[in-house]
N, C-alpha and C positions, 0 to 999 in steps of 0.2 A: 778905577783900579778895582779889580775883582777881589772879593774876600777869600781868604785862605781857610779852607775847611780841614781841620785836623782830624785824622783818623783816630777813633777812640782806641785806647789801649786795651789789652786783654783783660786787665783788672776792671776797667770800666764796663766792658761788655759782659763780664761775669757777675758784676754787682747785682743786677736785677734777679739773678738766680738765687742769691742768698739773702737779698733784702726781704725783710719780713719774717725771717726765721726767728723762732722764739728763743731768746737768750737764756732765760732761767731753765727751760726744758733741756736745751742743749748742754748746759752746765751740769745738770743732774745726770744726764746720759753719760757725759764724759767721766765724771767721778765714778760712776758704777762700772763703766768699761775699764777704767784703770784698776779698780779693785778686782775685777774679773781676770784681767791679765796677770796681776800679781799672784792671785790665788792659784790660777792654772799653772803658772811656772813652778810653783812649789808642789802642788798635789799631783801634777802630771809629769814630774821630773823623769820618771822611768817608764812613761807611756809613749815612747817614741816621739812622734812629731805632734803630740796633742797641743802643746803650747803654740807652735807655729800655725797649726790648723785652726786653733781658737782665734788667733789674731786674724787669719785669713777670713774666717767666718764673720768676724766683726766688720772687716772692711767690706765684705759683700753686703752685709746688713746695712752698713752705712750708705753704700751706693744705692741700695733699694730705697732707703729712707729719703735720700736726696732726690731720686727720680720721682717717687710718689708725691713728695712735697710740692713738686711743680704742677701736679694735676689739680685743678680746681675741684672743690667739693661737688659742684654740679655735675662734673664729668664722672666722679666717683659714683654718684647716684645712678647713673645709667648702667654701671657695671653690676649693680646689686642683683637683679633678677637672673641674668645669665650666669654669674659666678655661683649663686646659690643653687641654681638648677644643675650646673655642671658638678658641683660638689656632691649633691644628693645622688645624682646619677652614678658618680664614681663610688659612692658608699654602697649603692645597690650592686654595682659590679664586684665590689669586694666581697659582699655577702654571697654572690653567686659563684664567682670563680677567682676569689682572691688568693694571695700567697700566704701560707701559714708559716710563722716563725715562732719558736718557743711556745707553741700551744695557742697562739693568737693569730687570727686572720685579719690583718690590718693593712696589707699592701696589695697593690694591683699593678700589673705590667701594661703600660701603654706605649711601648717602645722603650721606655725606661721604667724602673720600679719606683712608684710613688706611694705616699701615705695620704690618702684623700682627706682623712679627718683633720689634718693640719689646715686645709683650705677653709674648713667650716669655722675655724676660730675667728676668721675675718668675715667670711661670707654670711654667717648667721646675723651678726649685728648689722652688717650692711643691709641685708634683706629686711630686717625688722625696722630699722631706721627709715628705709624707703617706704615701707608699708604705713608707718605712722605719719610720715610726711604727706602721703597721699590722702590720709584720713583727717588731716588738720582741719579743725573747726567743725567737724561733724563726728566726733568720737562717740562710739556707743560701746556697751559691754560686749557685744558680738565681735567688735574689732579686736579686743583683747583676747577673746577666745580663738580667733583666727591666728593671732600672733603666737598664742600658746601652741597651736597645732604646727605652725611653721617651725617652732623651736623643738617640739617633741619628736618630729620625724628624724632629723639628723642625730639628736641625742640618743634616741632609741636604737638607731642603726650602729652608732659608735659603741654603746654599752654592749650590744650583742657580739662585738668582735672578739673578745671583750677588751675595752680600753677605758677603764674607769677614770684615769687621770685626765685624758683629753675630754671625756664626756663632762667632767666637772667644769673644765675651763669653758667649753662651749655653752653649757647650761648657765654658768655665771654670767657670761657675756650677754646671752639672750635675755636672762631675767633682769639684768641691769637696764637694758633698753626698755623692757616692759615697765619697770619701776619708774624710770625717768620720764616715761610717756604719760604718767599720771595714774597708775594703778591705785585703786582705793586701799587705804590701810585696813579696811574691814575684810578685804580679801587676802591681805598679807599676814595679819596677826594669827588667824586660826592655824595655817600650816606651820608657822613658826612655833606656836605653842605645842602642836602635836609632835614636832621634831624634838623639842626639849623634853616632853614627856617620854618619848621613845628612848632618848639618851639616859634619862633617870632610871627607867625600867631596865635598860640594858645593864647599867652599873649595878643596880640592886640585885638582879637575878642573873648576874654574869655566870655563876657556877652552873646553873641549870641550862642556860641558853648556849653555853660553850661546851657542854658535855659531849663526849663522842656519840655520834649517831644522830645528833640534832641538826636538822636542815632548816635554813632560813629561806623564805620565799624571795624571789627576785634577785638573789645574789648567788654567784658562783661559789664553789667550795673555797677557792683561794681567797676570795674577797671576804668571806665569813671568817676565815682563819686570820686575816689581817686585822679585823676588828677585835677578835678575841685576843690576839697577841698584843694589841695596843693596851687592852685592859689589864693584862698581866703578862708582860714580856718575860718575866722570870720563870714561867712555867717551862720554857724551852730555850734556855739562854744560848745554847750552841746551835740551835736550829732556827725556827721561825722568829724567835725573839732576838737573834744576834744583831740584826741591822739596827734596831731601835736602841738596844743596850750600848752598842759600840758608839753610836752617834751621841748618846747622852753622856757617855764617859768622856768622849773627846771634847764636847762642849764644856763640861764641868772642869776638866783638867786645864783648860785655858785660863781659868781664873779671871781676874780683872784686866791684866795687861797682856795676857797671852804668853806663850812660850817663845815667841819670836819667829821671824820669817825663816822658813826652811828648817825649823827646829821642832816641828810637831811629831812626837813619837808615835802616836796612834796613826797618824797619816803615813809616815815614812816606813813604819814597820808593817804597814798594810793591814791594820786591824779594821780600818774604816772601809766598809764595802762601797763600791761605786763612788769612790772619793773624787772623781773628776766629773761626775754627772749628778745623779739625784742627791747624793750625800756630801756634796762639796761644801755645804754650809758648815758641816761638822769640822772639816779640815780648816776652813777659815776661822772658825771660833777657837780652835785649839791654838792656832798660831797668833791670833790677834786679840783674843780675849773679849771681855765684856765691852771694852772701849771700842774695839774694832766692830763688834756687832752693832753698837749704838750708831757708829758712823754709817754702816751699811743700811740699817733701818732708816736713818735720817735721809739717806739718798733716795730710798724708795718712797718715803713719805713726801719728799720734795717733788718727786716725779708725779706721784698721784695727785697731790694738791694742785700742781701746775696744770695737769691734765684736766682736773675738774674745773679749774678756773677758765681754761680754754673752752670747755663745754658750756659753762654758764654764760660766756660772752659771745657764743656763736650766734650768727644772724638768722639761721633757719632751724626748723625742727629737726631736719635730717642731720645737719652738722652737730647740733647739740646732743642728740641721742647717740650718734656714732662716736663722738669724742668721749662722752661719758662711758660708753661700753668698752672702748679700747682702753681707757684708763683703768677700768675695773678688771680688765684682763691682767694687767700688770699687778694690781693689788692681789688678785686671786693666785697668780703664779707665786708671788713672794710669800703670801700668808700660808698657803698650803705646803710649800716646800719647807719653810722654816718650822711650821707646825709639825710636819711628819718627822723631820730630823730631830726635833726637840722632844718627841714622844707624846704630843698632845693630839695628833691626828693620825689616822691609819696611813701606812706606807703606800703611796700611789706614785706613778711615774710622772711627776711634775718637776721640771727643771727650775732652777733659780735664775731669773733673767740676768743676762750679761755675765753670770758667774759660771754656770754649768756648761759643760762641753755639749755641743750638738748643733749641726749645721742647719737642719730644717727649722728647729725652734728659733734659732737666731735670726734667720731670714724672716720668719713670721713676725718676730718682734720688730724688726726693721720696717716691715710693711705697716705695722700698727703705729710706730713712731712717725712714719711718713704721713700717715693719715692725720695724726695730731698736728704735725707741722703744716700740713696743707690747710687745715681749718684755721689755725692761728695766723698763717700767712695771708689767707684770704681776708680775714678781718682787718689785718694791718694795712693791706693794700687798699681796701675800701676806705679806711680812715684817712689815708694819705691822698 
């Protein structure tokens, strides 16, 4: 009597696709996504379809995360060089014949209009992780110099556009790879001390350095004005200091418990500029208060800690460095956005992950999360 072979159900066939997904990381993502949808519903209530579009962008990012999570880290490593080369080539194309919008040349048309700097947020850490994987066991100071050059080329091209926010994110991702690869503290401490000294001198001599007619090297006029406005936003409360002051007012007016969902006066009376994008943290703070902020920060801390745990448990140098860099991208996004809205950092165009409106940034985040899931999944499957 022949055995009866039952056809596996759809659930059984789909199980291998989700088996090995990292539960703690997925839970942190879910909580932050819920906070983002709730905030966008309130802050974007009169922005047409922004809430619906935000939900759609999250679904697209989730799909990207799911697809990338199925790709083994070894396959991701083969994409490092071509993706980096493509990204740098597109940045050169932007510099030569890019599209200018609002005084910045950041886009190029290749059948469709794209912003190549977004590619480098992932391509740079991929490339640097690939480089250090190739140098495993034979690391020399020259290898770190080459890594610095690989990082400096795209960062310099992005700064020239100018796009300081994206340049900071790419720089942070690249530096985190170099740091995790074992860069000596003797090379890290001197530039950190010089940076702290520069900040102290800037605060002490703010009146002289921010006087009319004084130009700073390496910075555009608007970037210089942002730093000076950060030091004293009250000098021009209805002009350059308006963004910072209104953000701080909204955060402070939320108090401990917040004004309540859909009850933010600064938000709904349109005092908060860019309340669905760069300054959405101010809208969230006004309605949910200090307790809501602690919840949001706890969500990002959980995501970052889980990402670093995945990095520390990775089986290869490439996976470890890439997971660490992707995790630090999320940390940099959150820290810079919350810092600029709170008035402790200059205003730059950095969105708050999962909370701010923006399709390209959301897809980039989905790609990064997919990489983390892939590395975690690879380790779990090896263990089983």
